[in-house]
C-alpha positions as CSV (number, residue, x, y, z in Angstrom):
1,M,174.6,162.6,127.4
2,L,175.5,166.2,128.1
3,P,179.1,167.5,127.4
4,T,180.7,169.3,130.3
5,L,184.2,170.5,131.2
6,Q,184.8,167.4,133.4
7,G,183.5,164.9,130.8
8,P,180.1,163.7,129.7
9,L,177.3,164.0,132.3
10,V,174.8,161.1,132.2
11,H,171.4,161.6,133.7
12,A,169.3,158.4,134.0
13,L,165.6,158.5,134.4
14,P,163.9,155.6,136.4
15,L,162.5,153.0,134.1
16,V,158.8,152.4,134.7
17,S,159.0,148.8,133.6
18,F,160.6,147.9,137.0
19,S,157.6,149.4,138.9
20,P,154.1,148.0,139.1
21,R,152.0,148.5,136.0
22,R,149.2,151.1,136.1
23,G,146.0,149.4,136.9
24,S,147.4,146.2,138.3
25,R,145.8,146.8,141.7
26,A,142.5,147.9,140.0
27,V,142.4,144.6,138.1
28,L,142.8,142.6,141.3
29,A,140.1,144.7,142.9
30,A,137.8,144.0,139.9
31,Y,138.2,140.3,140.6
32,R,136.9,141.0,144.1
33,E,134.0,143.2,143.0
34,S,132.9,141.7,139.6
35,G,131.0,138.5,140.0
36,W,131.4,137.5,136.3
37,L,135.1,138.1,136.2
38,R,135.5,136.1,139.4
39,A,133.4,133.2,138.0
40,V,135.5,133.0,134.8
41,V,138.9,133.3,136.4
42,D,138.1,131.0,139.3
43,T,137.0,128.3,136.9
44,V,140.5,128.2,135.4
45,A,142.4,128.8,138.6
46,D,140.6,126.0,140.5
47,A,141.3,123.6,137.7
48,V,145.0,124.5,137.6
49,A,145.4,124.2,141.4
50,T,143.8,120.7,141.6
51,P,146.1,118.2,139.7
52,R,148.7,116.4,141.8
53,W,152.4,117.0,141.1
54,K,154.8,114.1,140.4
55,A,158.5,113.8,141.0
56,F,160.9,111.4,139.2
57,K,164.5,110.7,139.8
58,R,167.2,108.8,138.1
59,V,168.1,105.4,139.5
60,A,171.7,105.0,140.8
61,H,173.7,102.2,139.1
62,G,176.6,100.9,141.2
63,D,178.7,103.3,143.2
64,A,178.2,106.2,140.8
65,K,174.9,107.8,139.8
66,R,173.9,107.6,136.2
67,W,173.8,111.3,135.3
68,S,173.2,110.9,131.6
69,G,169.6,110.6,130.7
70,D,167.0,110.9,128.0
71,P,166.6,114.6,127.1
72,R,162.9,114.0,126.4
73,W,162.4,113.6,130.2
74,K,162.3,117.4,130.4
75,S,160.8,118.1,127.0
76,S,158.4,120.9,126.5
77,V,156.2,118.7,124.4
78,K,153.7,117.1,126.8
79,A,153.1,113.9,124.9
80,E,156.7,113.2,124.2
81,R,157.7,113.9,127.8
82,R,155.0,111.6,129.2
83,K,156.0,108.8,126.9
84,A,159.7,109.2,127.8
85,L,158.9,109.2,131.5
86,E,156.8,106.1,131.2
87,D,159.4,104.2,129.2
88,G,162.2,105.3,131.6
89,T,160.2,104.1,134.5
90,E,159.4,100.7,132.9
91,A,163.1,100.3,131.9
92,G,164.3,100.9,135.5
93,E,166.1,104.2,134.6
94,L,163.6,106.3,136.5
95,V,161.6,105.9,139.7
96,E,158.6,107.9,140.7
97,L,159.0,109.3,144.2
98,P,155.9,109.0,146.3
99,S,157.3,111.5,148.8
100,H,160.0,114.2,148.3
101,E,161.0,117.6,149.6
102,I,159.9,119.3,146.4
103,L,156.4,117.7,146.6
104,R,156.0,118.7,150.2
105,L,157.0,122.2,149.3
106,L,154.3,122.4,146.5
107,E,151.6,120.8,148.7
108,S,152.2,122.7,151.9
109,P,154.2,125.9,151.4
110,H,152.6,127.9,154.2
111,P,151.8,127.1,157.8
112,E,148.4,128.8,157.8
113,F,147.0,128.3,154.2
114,P,146.5,125.1,152.2
115,G,148.9,124.5,149.3
116,R,146.0,124.3,146.9
117,E,144.8,127.8,147.8
118,L,148.3,129.3,147.5
119,R,148.7,127.7,144.1
120,K,145.3,129.0,143.1
121,L,146.3,132.5,144.3
122,A,149.5,132.4,142.2
123,Q,147.5,131.4,139.2
124,L,145.0,134.3,139.8
125,H,147.9,136.7,139.9
126,L,149.2,135.3,136.6
127,D,145.8,135.4,134.9
128,L,144.9,138.9,136.0
129,V,148.2,140.8,136.2
130,G,150.6,138.5,134.4
131,E,153.1,137.8,137.1
132,A,153.3,136.1,140.5
133,F,155.8,136.7,143.3
134,L,156.6,133.8,145.7
135,W,158.7,135.0,148.6
136,L,160.7,131.9,149.5
137,R,161.1,130.9,153.2
138,L,164.5,129.2,153.8
139,G,165.3,126.6,156.3
140,E,168.4,126.1,158.4
141,N,170.1,124.4,155.5
142,G,169.4,127.3,153.1
143,R,166.8,125.3,151.1
144,P,163.2,126.6,150.5
145,V,160.7,125.2,153.0
146,G,157.7,127.4,151.9
147,W,156.7,130.7,150.4
148,E,154.6,133.8,150.8
149,A,152.5,135.0,147.9
150,V,153.1,138.7,147.5
151,P,150.6,140.7,145.5
152,P,152.2,142.2,142.3
153,H,151.3,145.8,143.1
154,C,153.2,145.4,146.5
155,V,156.5,144.8,144.6
156,L,157.6,148.4,143.9
157,Q,160.8,147.5,142.1
158,T,162.3,144.5,140.5
159,P,166.0,143.7,140.2
160,Q,168.0,145.8,137.8
161,P,171.7,146.3,137.1
162,G,173.4,147.4,140.3
163,A,170.4,146.6,142.5
164,P,169.9,142.8,142.7
165,F,166.9,142.9,145.0
166,F,163.1,143.4,145.1
167,A,161.6,146.5,146.8
168,V,158.6,145.2,148.6
169,S,155.9,147.0,150.7
170,Y,153.6,144.3,151.9
171,G,151.8,144.3,155.3
172,L,154.2,145.5,158.0
173,F,157.2,144.8,155.8
174,H,158.9,147.7,153.9
175,G,162.3,146.9,152.6
176,H,164.4,144.9,150.1
177,V,164.3,141.2,149.4
178,P,167.3,139.6,147.7
179,A,166.6,138.3,144.2
180,A,167.7,134.8,145.2
181,H,164.8,134.7,147.8
182,M,162.1,135.6,145.4
183,L,160.6,133.3,142.7
184,W,159.2,135.6,140.0
185,L,156.9,133.9,137.6
186,K,155.8,136.1,134.7
187,H,154.4,136.1,131.2
188,L,157.0,137.9,129.2
189,D,155.9,141.2,127.7
190,P,156.7,141.2,123.9
191,E,157.4,144.9,124.1
192,N,159.8,144.7,127.0
193,P,160.7,141.1,128.1
194,L,163.0,142.4,130.8
195,G,160.2,144.4,132.4
196,R,157.1,143.4,134.4
197,G,154.8,140.6,133.3
198,T,151.6,141.1,131.2
199,G,148.4,139.3,131.9
200,R,145.0,138.8,130.3
201,G,143.2,140.8,133.0
202,M,145.3,143.9,132.1
203,A,144.1,143.6,128.5
204,L,140.5,143.6,129.6
205,G,140.6,147.0,131.2
206,D,138.1,148.7,128.8
207,Q,135.7,145.7,128.8
208,L,135.7,145.5,132.6
209,D,135.1,149.2,132.9
210,T,132.2,149.1,130.4
211,M,130.6,146.2,132.2
212,E,130.9,148.0,135.5
213,A,129.4,151.2,134.0
214,I,126.4,149.2,132.7
215,D,125.8,147.6,136.1
216,R,126.0,150.9,137.9
217,A,123.7,152.5,135.4
218,A,121.1,149.8,135.8
219,K,121.4,150.0,139.6
220,A,120.9,153.8,139.5
221,T,117.9,153.4,137.2
222,F,116.1,151.2,139.8
223,E,117.3,153.1,142.8
224,R,116.7,156.7,141.7
225,G,114.6,156.1,138.5
226,G,117.3,157.3,136.2
227,I,116.3,160.6,134.5
228,P,113.0,162.1,135.6
229,A,109.9,160.8,133.9
230,A,108.5,164.3,133.6
231,V,109.4,168.0,134.1
232,V,106.8,170.3,135.7
233,G,107.3,174.0,135.2
234,L,105.6,177.1,136.6
235,D,104.8,180.4,135.0
236,S,108.1,182.1,134.2
237,K,106.7,185.6,134.7
238,R,107.1,185.2,138.4
239,D,110.3,186.3,140.1
240,S,113.0,183.7,140.5
241,F,112.7,183.6,144.3
242,E,109.0,183.4,144.3
243,G,109.1,180.8,141.5
244,E,111.3,178.5,143.5
245,E,109.1,178.7,146.6
246,A,106.0,178.1,144.4
247,A,107.6,175.0,142.8
248,E,108.6,173.6,146.2
249,D,105.0,174.2,147.6
250,L,103.6,172.5,144.5
251,E,105.9,169.5,144.9
252,K,104.9,169.1,148.5
253,K,101.2,169.3,147.7
254,F,101.6,166.7,144.9
255,K,103.4,164.2,147.2
256,E,100.8,164.7,149.9
257,E,97.9,164.0,147.6
258,H,99.3,161.4,145.3
259,K,101.9,159.5,147.4
260,G,101.1,155.8,148.0
261,P,99.3,153.1,146.0
262,E,95.9,154.2,147.2
263,N,96.3,157.5,145.3
264,A,97.4,155.9,142.0
265,G,95.5,157.4,139.0
266,K,94.0,160.2,141.1
267,V,93.2,163.4,139.2
268,W,95.4,166.3,140.1
269,F,94.1,169.9,140.0
270,A,97.0,172.4,139.6
271,P,96.9,176.2,139.3
272,G,97.2,177.9,136.0
273,G,100.6,178.5,134.5
274,V,101.8,174.9,135.1
275,S,103.3,173.0,132.2
276,L,104.2,169.3,132.0
277,A,106.8,167.7,129.7
278,Q,107.1,163.9,129.8
279,I,110.4,162.2,129.2
280,A,110.7,158.6,128.1
281,V,113.8,156.5,127.7
282,N,113.8,153.6,125.2
283,Y,116.1,151.1,126.9
284,R,115.7,148.8,123.9
285,E,117.5,151.3,121.7
286,L,120.4,151.5,124.1
287,Q,120.9,147.7,123.7
288,A,122.5,147.6,127.1
289,D,121.5,144.0,127.6
290,E,123.0,142.8,124.2
291,L,126.1,144.8,124.9
292,A,126.6,143.3,128.4
293,K,126.1,139.8,126.9
294,G,128.7,140.5,124.3
295,L,131.2,141.8,126.9
296,R,130.7,138.8,129.1
297,S,131.2,136.4,126.2
298,Y,134.4,138.3,125.3
299,V,135.8,138.0,128.8
300,R,134.9,134.3,128.9
301,Q,136.5,133.6,125.5
302,T,139.7,135.5,126.6
303,Y,140.2,132.8,129.3
304,N,139.2,129.9,127.1
305,V,136.3,128.8,129.2
306,P,133.3,127.0,127.5
307,P,129.9,128.5,128.2
308,E,128.5,125.3,129.7
309,L,130.9,125.5,132.6
310,L,129.4,128.9,133.6
311,G,125.8,127.8,133.5
312,D,125.0,128.9,129.9
313,T,123.2,125.8,128.6
314,A,120.8,127.5,126.1
315,S,122.3,125.6,123.1
316,S,123.9,122.7,124.9
317,N,123.3,119.0,125.4
318,R,124.9,116.2,127.2
319,S,127.5,115.7,124.6
320,T,128.6,119.3,124.5
321,S,128.5,119.5,128.3
322,E,130.9,116.5,128.6
323,A,133.1,118.0,125.9
324,A,133.3,121.3,127.7
325,K,135.2,119.8,130.6
326,Y,137.7,118.2,128.1
327,H,138.1,121.5,126.2
328,L,138.8,123.4,129.4
329,A,141.5,121.0,130.4
330,E,143.0,120.8,127.0
331,Y,143.1,124.5,126.0
332,A,143.0,126.4,129.3
333,V,144.4,124.2,132.1
334,A,147.2,122.2,130.4
335,P,149.0,125.3,128.9
336,R,149.0,126.9,132.3
337,L,150.3,123.8,134.0
338,E,153.0,123.6,131.4
339,F,153.9,127.2,132.2
340,L,154.2,126.5,135.9
341,L,156.2,123.3,135.2
342,S,158.7,125.1,133.1
343,W,159.3,127.8,135.8
344,F,159.4,125.3,138.7
345,Q,161.8,123.1,136.8
346,H,164.0,126.1,135.9
347,R,164.0,128.0,139.1
348,L,162.6,126.1,142.0
349,V,163.9,122.5,141.5
350,P,167.6,123.6,141.5
351,L,167.2,125.2,144.9
352,V,165.8,121.9,146.4
353,D,167.2,118.9,144.4
354,A,168.6,119.5,140.9
355,D,168.2,115.8,140.0
356,V,164.4,115.8,140.3
357,I,162.2,115.8,137.2
358,L,158.8,117.3,137.8
359,D,155.5,116.4,136.1
360,Y,151.8,116.6,136.9
361,E,148.7,114.4,136.5
362,D,146.8,114.7,133.2
363,P,144.0,117.2,133.9
364,R,141.9,116.0,131.0
365,P,138.9,113.9,132.1
366,Q,137.7,110.8,130.4
367,E,134.9,111.6,128.1
368,W,131.8,109.4,128.6
369,E,131.3,108.9,124.9
370,R,134.9,107.8,124.4
371,V,134.8,105.4,127.4
372,F,131.5,103.9,126.2
373,R,132.9,103.3,122.6
374,A,136.1,101.8,124.0
375,M,134.2,99.4,126.2
376,T,131.6,98.3,123.7
377,T,133.8,98.1,120.5
378,P,135.3,94.6,120.0
379,I,139.1,94.5,120.2
380,T,141.0,93.5,117.1
381,P,144.1,91.3,117.1
382,A,146.2,94.3,116.3
383,F,146.0,95.5,119.9
384,T,146.4,93.9,123.3
385,Q,143.6,93.8,125.8
386,N,145.5,96.0,128.3
387,E,145.9,98.7,125.6
388,A,142.2,98.7,125.2
389,R,141.7,98.9,129.0
390,E,144.0,101.9,129.2
391,L,142.1,103.6,126.4
392,A,138.9,103.2,128.4
393,G,140.6,104.7,131.5
394,R,141.1,101.4,133.3
395,Q,144.2,99.9,134.9
396,A,146.1,97.2,133.1
397,L,145.8,93.6,134.5
398,P,148.9,91.4,134.9
399,E,147.0,88.3,133.6
400,L,146.2,90.2,130.3
401,E,149.7,91.4,129.7
402,G,150.6,90.7,126.0
403,V,147.2,89.0,125.3
404,L,145.9,90.1,121.9
405,G,142.3,90.7,121.1
406,P,140.3,87.7,119.7
407,T,139.8,87.1,116.0
408,L,136.6,88.8,114.9
409,P,133.9,87.0,112.9
410,G,134.5,87.4,109.2
411,Q,138.3,87.1,109.5
412,D,140.5,84.1,108.6
413,G,138.3,82.6,105.9
414,G,135.0,84.0,107.2
415,G,134.8,82.5,110.6
416,N,136.4,82.7,114.0
417,N,136.6,78.9,114.7
418,V,137.7,75.7,113.0
419,E,134.1,74.5,112.2
420,S,133.2,77.7,110.4
421,A,136.5,77.7,108.5
422,A,135.8,74.1,107.3
423,A,132.2,74.9,106.4
424,N,133.3,77.9,104.2
425,A,136.1,76.0,102.5
426,T,135.5,75.2,98.7
427,P,134.9,71.4,98.3
428,E,137.3,69.5,96.1
429,P,135.7,67.9,93.0
430,P,135.5,64.0,93.1
431,R,138.0,62.0,91.2
432,D,137.7,58.4,89.8
433,R,140.2,55.6,90.1
434,T,142.1,56.6,86.9
435,G,142.7,60.1,88.3
436,E,140.3,61.8,85.9
437,E,137.9,64.3,87.2
438,G,134.4,62.9,87.8
439,R,131.2,64.6,86.7
440,V,128.5,65.7,89.1
């Protein structure tokens, strides 16, 4: 604010938060060039793009649609929402739609690419840069019929007061996209929630650079030998010009006489005034291998990926390998699916059908040990047989609906039948005709 004769003069500088973050394009390039980063991020992105999406809708009652519903249907608590959707479906208040416009949009948003690959691409952008831009394609009725995934670094400016559009430079397009035509998914930056998103790949900049430097150093060591193994010097009393020529002649002579495996170990006779200084590098002291392993483990842990899923089975067995799949789904895949669900329900569903309630299939696999215990452990009368089947991952059977588990041996007087109950009963002492107790 600068005072002038005509009033205060306001000079506004452009806010960098509305432009791409520094290094966002480099992080996406690192995914293409770094095999380890790609293996880790692909493990999560493939698992997120695989589950099938579900759509539920309220059932109409009479002439008017029943608009009031259970607020738990859209709860952010996964277990509570799943239970409420199941109860609503059984009570006839909800119906699962096998086919809907929103499901077709999620499964096939592009005419050239499969829906799974585009969902994976969006997840890659979220995990690496922290934001994903879905440029919506609208049909004749104004509803979205697909989208184009725009790389985050191609979005030069996001909407701001007075400019409700995205500045995009992608492919052959250079212009503005209305804010209503762009679905902007992002992880909010705690420092500036209104700015660009922040991702885990951006936080791994130093680690990725160090890993790349170690790989390049190892490559240079094997290609060029790293630093020379020895330095040969000639008599310094010669003139500089003559000394350089003598050094070149000596190098040529050495290569001619000692090049090739057949000349290995051959004695070399050099003129006087030649000095030799050997140089040795102790790679063990550099601990490059240990450092690289630590960096790879750090990147893997950043994305919540168990080591067994990346081929590290040094300290694994069948039990840990089975649990690794469950841990990936529980701590890496499910939170990301909840993130996508919240954004789709908040921004995408109102553009297609505001009455639809989205959900997704449970990505957690059935653990072998859990299924084995559920199928071999006897059912108690406290649970129905269909409940035990559902715990083992099997479908409920109509003929077992409401059927409780059988009485186990040792219950109800120590037996599970009438004969064992009668045998374990305490015998009544004999009585005589007068009613007095007899003696045995």
